[in-house]
C-alpha positions in Angstrom: 79.2 47.4 106.0 81.0 50.6 104.4 83.6 48.6 102.9 81.2 46.4 100.8 80.1 49.6 99.1 83.4 49.3 97.2 82.5 45.9 95.9 78.9 47.1 94.9 80.6 49.7 92.8 82.7 46.8 91.2 79.6 44.9 90.6 78.1 47.9 88.7 81.3 48.2 86.6 81.5 44.6 85.5 78.5 44.7 83.1 79.9 47.8 81.4 83.2 45.8 80.9 81.4 42.8 79.5 79.4 45.1 77.1 82.6 46.8 75.9 84.2 43.5 75.1 81.2 42.2 73.2 80.9 45.4 71.2 84.5 45.0 70.2 83.8 41.4 69.2 81.1 42.6 66.9 83.4 45.2 65.4 86.1 42.4 64.9 83.6 40.3 63.4 83.0 42.8 60.7 86.6 43.3 60.0 87.2 39.5 59.9 84.3 39.3 57.4 85.9 41.6 55.2 89.2 39.8 55.3 87.4 36.5 54.6 85.7 38.1 51.6 89.0 39.1 50.3 90.4 35.7 50.5 87.3 34.0 49.1 87.5 36.4 46.0 90.9 35.0 45.4 89.7 31.4 45.0 88.5 30.0 41.8 84.9 29.2 42.6 82.8 28.4 39.7 80.1 26.3 41.3 79.5 22.9 39.6 82.0 24.0 36.7 85.0 24.1 39.0 87.5 21.7 37.6 89.1 19.3 39.9 92.6 20.9 39.6 90.9 24.1 40.4 89.1 22.6 43.6 92.3 20.9 44.7 94.1 24.3 44.5 91.3 25.7 46.4 91.5 23.3 49.3 95.3 23.8 49.5 94.7 27.6 49.7 92.0 27.0 52.3 94.4 24.6 54.5 97.0 27.3 54.5 94.6 30.2 55.4 93.3 28.1 58.3 96.8 27.8 59.6 97.0 31.5 60.0 93.4 32.0 61.0 94.2 32.9 64.8 96.6 35.6 63.4 93.9 37.1 61.3 91.5 37.3 64.1 93.9 39.0 66.4 94.8 41.6 63.7 90.9 42.0 63.1 90.5 43.4 66.6 91.0 40.5 69.0 94.2 41.7 70.3 92.8 45.1 71.3 89.6 43.7 72.9 91.7 41.5 75.0 94.0 44.3 76.0 91.2 46.4 77.0 89.6 43.2 79.1 93.0 42.7 80.8 93.2 46.5 81.7 89.6 46.3 83.1 90.7 43.3 85.3 93.3 45.6 86.5 90.7 48.2 87.3 88.7 45.4 89.3 92.0 44.7 91.1 92.0 48.4 92.2 88.6 47.9 93.6 89.7 44.8 95.5 92.9 46.5 96.8 90.8 49.3 98.1 88.3 47.0 99.9 91.1 44.8 101.4 93.1 47.8 102.8 89.9 48.4 105.0 89.4 44.9 105.8 92.9 44.4 107.4 95.8 46.6 108.3 98.1 43.6 107.3 97.1 43.8 103.7 100.1 44.6 101.3 99.0 44.7 97.7 102.6 44.2 96.6 102.5 40.7 98.1 99.6 39.9 95.4 101.1 41.3 92.5 102.2 37.9 90.8 98.4 36.7 91.4 97.3 39.6 89.1 99.8 38.8 86.3 99.2 35.1 86.5 95.5 35.3 86.4 95.8 37.8 83.5 97.9 35.5 81.4 95.6 32.6 82.3 92.8 34.6 81.0 94.5 35.4 77.6 95.5 31.9 77.1 91.9 30.6 77.7 90.5 33.1 75.4 92.9 32.4 72.5 92.2 28.7 73.0 88.4 29.3 73.0 88.7 31.7 70.0 90.8 29.1 68.2 88.2 26.4 68.8 85.1 28.2 68.1 86.2 30.6 65.3 88.6 28.1 63.7 85.9 25.4 63.6 83.2 27.6 62.2 85.2 29.4 59.7 87.4 26.3 58.6 84.6 24.0 58.4 82.6 26.4 56.4 85.5 27.0 54.0 86.4 23.6 53.6 82.9 22.4 52.8 82.2 25.1 50.4 85.3 24.1 48.4 84.3 20.2 48.7 80.7 21.1 47.6 82.0 23.4 44.8 80.3 26.5 46.0 80.2 29.8 44.1 81.7 32.8 45.4 78.3 34.2 46.4 77.5 31.0 48.3 80.8 31.0 50.1 80.5 34.5 51.1 76.9 33.8 52.5 78.3 30.8 54.6 80.8 33.2 56.3 78.2 35.8 56.7 75.8 33.4 58.4 78.7 31.9 60.6 79.9 35.4 61.8 76.8 37.5 61.6 73.5 35.8 61.8 74.3 32.8 64.0 77.1 34.6 66.0 78.1 31.4 67.7 81.7 32.3 68.1 80.8 35.7 69.6 78.6 34.2 72.2 81.2 31.6 73.3 84.0 34.1 73.5 81.9 36.8 75.1 80.7 34.3 77.7 84.2 33.2 78.6 85.3 36.7 78.9 82.4 37.5 81.4 83.2 34.4 83.4 86.9 35.3 83.3 86.1 38.8 84.8 84.3 37.3 87.7 86.8 34.2 88.2 89.6 37.0 88.2 88.2 38.8 90.9 87.2 35.6 92.9 90.7 34.2 92.5 92.5 37.4 93.6 90.1 37.7 96.5 90.6 34.3 97.6 94.4 34.5 97.3 94.3 37.4 99.7 92.0 35.5 102.0 94.3 32.9 102.4 97.2 35.1 102.8 95.3 37.2 105.7 93.8 34.1 107.1 90.4 35.3 106.6 87.8 32.6 107.2 84.4 34.1 106.8 82.5 35.0 103.5 79.5 36.9 102.3 77.7 35.6 99.2 76.9 38.6 97.1 76.5 39.6 93.4 73.9 40.3 90.9 70.5 38.7 91.0 69.1 38.0 87.6 66.0 36.2 86.5 67.9 33.0 85.6 69.6 32.9 89.0 70.0 29.4 90.0 68.4 28.0 93.2 71.9 27.4 94.8 72.6 31.0 94.6 69.2 32.3 95.6 69.5 30.2 98.8 73.0 31.9 99.6 72.7 35.2 98.3 73.1 38.0 101.0 74.1 35.4 103.6 77.5 35.0 105.3 79.3 31.5 105.7 82.4 30.1 107.3 85.1 28.7 105.1 84.1 25.2 106.7 80.6 25.7 105.3 81.7 27.0 102.0 84.0 24.0 101.4 81.3 21.6 102.2 79.3 22.7 99.1 81.2 20.8 96.6 79.5 17.6 97.8 76.0 18.9 97.0 74.4 18.6 93.7 72.7 21.5 91.8 71.9 22.6 88.3 74.7 24.6 86.6 77.4 23.2 88.8 80.9 22.8 87.1 81.9 19.1 87.1 84.8 18.6 89.3 84.2 21.6 91.6 86.3 21.0 94.7 86.7 22.8 98.3 89.5 24.9 96.5 87.7 25.7 93.2 84.2 26.5 94.8 85.7 29.8 95.7 86.2 30.5 92.0 83.2 28.9 90.5 80.6 29.8 93.1 77.4 28.5 91.5 79.0 27.3 88.3 78.5 28.3 84.7 77.8 31.9 84.0 77.4 32.7 87.8 77.2 36.4 88.7 78.1 36.0 92.2 81.1 35.8 94.5 82.3 34.6 97.7 83.5 37.8 99.3 86.1 37.4 102.3 85.0 39.6 105.2 86.3 40.3 108.6 84.9 38.4 111.6 83.5 41.7 112.9 81.4 42.3 109.8 80.4 38.4 109.6 79.1 38.8 113.2 77.3 41.8 112.2 75.7 40.4 109.2 74.9 37.1 110.7 73.0 38.8 113.6 70.9 40.6 111.0 70.2 37.2 109.2 68.7 36.1 112.6 
């Protein structure tokens, strides 16, 4: 079981990487809020005294600003946060490479480099899409409604502060996706290696938290064959990601916000752990 200690170390690192990304988002929000304040200050906002022509000019400015919002968010700090996140994915891959070297002498990390770059690119695209949807909607709708309702400068500023600071909805959505991405990245890489090495046995491991779903509790600390794992998508449980298949179960495990992984293990280790279960 010594090889699993490497994965235990990875488990300890991932919460730190998640916390670092969340902290970067908080800093980014502060910078983005300053940028939004500067934009708002450039509008003609006189409350109910705003003339129709002024309101129309404000709306045109808002529409133009909304089209450049993703660029503003990237410059405000998202680009750096994403670079750090993908860098930590690389560190996670380092743990996995060390692990699989102990699992099989046939493991060659060079053969899986394309997997690393592909999953990193996929993560970046998903994050950008989520940021565009969450921040774009929250900020864009607030700006638009402020113009329509003829808000004052102070009222518009408060709308932005409420969306980004008090409610924090965009941050929660993006940080949750980043957390899921870290887990899905390591799961996806592990499964690619398992298929390459023809590994057919898995250990259900990870972090037990207060909200751990019953599906995961029933499997935590136990070993399974690939045939057993691939029968799980036929089951129904709370938190299951819709459309989970016998392929994606290795990526999704228990579903949304799952903190567990199906770790491929050698037949030797499978037999050892199975005996301990009994």
